[in-house]
N, C-alpha and C positions, 0 to 999 in steps of 0.2 A: 462587531470583533475588530479583534486584531489586527494589520496587515502586514508578512515579509514578504519582500522581494526574496526571487530568484541568483543571487550574487550582482552580477551589476548586468547582469540580462536585462534591463528594465521590467523583467515581466511582475507582475505581482499579484499577490492569493492572501485569501483569509486564511491564519495561519492555523483552524479546521481545515480538513477538505473529508468532501462525502466519499466513502470508498465504496471501491462496485464490485469486490468479487463476488459477495454474498447475493448479490442479483444473477451470477450467473449458476443456473438452473440446474442441478445434480450433483452442483461442489461443495455447499453448505447449508443441504438440506432439504427441505417441504419451506416453502414461504407462499406467501398471499402476493400476488402481483400487483393489484390494486393499493393496497397495505406499504407493499417495498415502493411505488412511487413516492403516495403521499408522503413517505419517508424523506425523500429525496427531496419534494416540495416544500415539506417542514426546515428541514436542511437551507434551503437555499433561502425560506421569510427569515431563518435566523442569522442571518448573514453569511454560509459561507458559499465561497465563489469556489470555487475549485469542486471537482466532480470529475473521478480519475474511475476508467474503466479499462477493458483488453480483448482482443478478438475472442483470446482461450478463455475469458468466461462462458463455463456455459457453452462453449462450441460456436459462442457469436450472439446467442440468445441475451447475456448479460446488456451488447450493446445495444441492442435491440427494446431490451426493456430499460434501459439509461437512455435511447431517442426517445422512447414517448412522456416519458418522467421531464425532461428537463426544454421539450419542444417551446415551450411557454415563455420561456426568462434563456433561450440555449445563447442569444448575444451579449449576455450579461455576467458571462463566467468562462474561465477557462476549463476548457473542456481536455480533456487529457486520455490519450489509449495506447494499447501495447501492440506490436505484432511481432513478426517474427520466431513465432510460438504456434506451429503447426501440430492437426488432429487427425486421426481418421477419422474424416469426414462420417462415415455409419457403422461409427463405434455407440452404441450407447453409454456406455459407461464412461459417467464424465468424470472417472478417479483415474482411466488407464492410462498409460506414461505418454503423453507430447514428447516431441522434438521439437529444436529449437532447429530452422532455418533461415536463413537471410540471405536466399538465395533473391537478388538482386530485381528478376523479374516478376518473382512468385514474394514479394517484400512489398513493389509497387499496386501490384495487383488485390493485395491484400487492403492498403490502403483505401480504394476506388470501394471496397466491400464495409468497412466499417465505418465510410460516410454515409453509405446508404444505408446500414442498419442504424444508424445516430443521426440520422435527417439532417445532415448536415453537408454545407459544401466546402467547410476545412475544419481541422484541427489544431486548436491553439497550439498543442501538447503533446508532440510524439516522440514512443519510449520505443527501445529494442530491446523487448521484452527481459531476457537470457542470453548471456553471451552463444554465439554460435562456433565452436572448435572447430569445425571444420573449414574451414574462412576466411579471411583477413578483416580487420573491422572497418576498413579503410571500405569496404566491398558497399556495407548495408551502409554506412554515412555517407558514401555517393550517394545513393538513392532518395534515400533523407534530402541530402540536397536539392536532387531533383522536382521532391515531391510540395519541397520550399517555395524552385522558384515556380513551379505553376501555380502556388498559391494554395496547392491543399491542403499543407501544415504549415505553421508559424515558427516552432520551434523544433528542437531534436533531442533529445538525452537516451537514459540508458535506466536498464533496473539491472541491479543484482551482479553487477560489474563491479572484477575487485581493479584497486591502483594499475597497473601495468596495463589492462582494458580499456580505461577511461582514456589513457595518455595516448594510446595509439588511436581513438577516436574522436581527439581532440584533434589530430594533424588534418583531420578530414572534412569536420564538423563542427561547429560553437556547443557543443554538448550547453545545457544548461543544468543539468540534474543529474544524478542518481534517484533511483527509488529505489531501498533499500529497506528489509525486516529491521526494527528498532521499537523496545520495548523494554517491561522494567525487567523480564527471564532475560532480554536478549541485550545484551551493550555488546556484542564485538565487532563494528565498526567503529571504535573508538579511540580503534589503534593506529588505525595505517588510513583506512579508507576516508574519514572526516578529516582527518588533518591533510588529506590532498583534495578533497573540493574545496575547501576553505581557502587553501593556498592560490587553487586556479579561482576563484568568485564564483562560482556555481551555489547552486543547493540541493539539497536532501528534503525529498520527499519518503516520511519511513512510513513503511507501511507497518497494519501488525500492531499500531498502538494497544490493542487491544489485550496482546496476547495472540488473538484469532480465536477471541473467547474466554477463555481464562479469569482474564479480569474484567468479565462482567461481573464477575460474583454471583452467578448466580449453577457453578459448575455444584456438582457434590464429589466424593472423593472413588466415586463407584462410576461418574458419568461415563458415557456409552455414546456411539455413530452412526449413524443409519451407513447401510451401502451408497448413500447417493450424496457421503459426506468425507471430504478428499483428510481431515482429521484423522478419517478411523486407523490409519494406519502408526494413529500415535509420532509421527514425526513430523516435524520442525526447523526443513528447512535445514538440518544438518543438524538439529540438537531434539532433542527429545522429553521437552517439557510437559508433555499428560500422557508422557508412554505409563504404563505398567508400575515399572522401580518406580517413578516418580511423581505421578497425579499424587495420589494422598499428600504426600511433604508439599506439596506448587497451593493447593484446593487451602490446605490449615494456612499457609504464609500469605494466601488468597483473601480471608478471613479476619487475618491481625493487621492487614493492610485495611479493611473495612473499618477496623475504627479506628488505626490511625487516619485515614479521609472523613469517616464521621466524626472527627476531633476537629476539623476545621469547616464544615459544612460541607463539605461535600461528598459525591457518592465514589466508589470504585471506580467507575468509567473516569468520572470525571478527575480524579486523582490520576489515574495510568498516562492522563491526552493529555494535563502540565507538568506528568514527569517526562516526558517526552519534548516537550515546548522548552521544558528550562532549558534546551540544550540548546545554544546559541547558532549550532549549524545547519538545527533543525531548520528547513522553509515550512514548510506543511508537515502536520501529521493528519498522517488518513487513518477515517473512522469506519465502518459498515452501520448501517444498518438496516432494517428492513421491515421497521415499522414507524410511525409519528413517536412513541412513547422514547425507545430505541434513542431515534434522532433527537429529539429536547433532550433527553439524557449526555448526550454528546457535547452538544454546543456548549451545556457548563463546563465545559474543560478548557474553555481559556480562563484559564487566569495564571497570576503568576506565581510560581511554586517557589519558597527562599529554599538557597543553599542546605540549608539545616537541614531543613527539610525534605530533600532530595538524598542528601547523605544518611537521611536516619531509613532511607526507605531500602538505600542501597547496602545499608551493615545488614538489615533485616533478611533482606533476598538472598544478600552470596553466604550469608551466614547458616538460614534454613532451606534457602533454597537447591530445586534438587535438578539435573537435566538443565541446569542455566546455561543462557551462551556470556560466556568470558572476553572482556575487553582482551583486542589482541588472536582469538580463537579462529582456525580455518572460518570461512566462512565459503558454504557449496555454492558455488560457481558451477 
């Protein structure tokens, strides 16, 4: 698999990363733990060297399962997790609102908790999951630098931050990445966030490469979600690609994308991942899977898409898609 760097940080990754959000039980519907562990191991065997998770995924469950999945090859990968996103510990509803809380003492304690769940003594890249608007960004960054000096984390980063937030964070810590949503149905970061990251020689971790399931090609026009699935409300970080007014139109677009993918000998997930990677600012495209078959399909996303093909896809989605995130639109932070 091809490799890319996180800007000028010296941190290298496979171009496809294993996205661990679906491992968070109670957030993406039901799945089999053993199959999810097998999917992560299949990803590693196929060349994936970056594995991403977060404390809030399944209220800690995702990190615990990730720790089990990677224990045999922990030293051979870039392990990423995220913190400063708190939840009501006894709340059984995994879709319930969580809050951004980057209190330094709590953040440092949460890093220790993540280390224990992940069965490791250090985290290669630790991200502030969402911006906490109630305190200066220097506070969590100083805490991360403290954890770095203690050897608990090696690199720092952020997730879902806008340009001013990144600029403020950089004054305290040499963050190497911003993990942001980016996929065929959402190119909002292209106007401001991506140029800032390129100018500051950072890297981008793109999450939602498969549009959180829409680009798996398995949805119908009347797709429904269970109570244990965050996608049930139809909202996607400020846009509504699968909301009731948009789902049918976008499923129809996906069916056309399937034909385009087949014409190039690819599946729709492989087309979607390659579209993300065709943007040179992207360091790694994250793709989740909870079965070995899904993982194997995602591995096929490592191919070079021509500018002509990417433009063809853009023209289709922008002309016929509904609830699409357009470059320059506001990103929910």
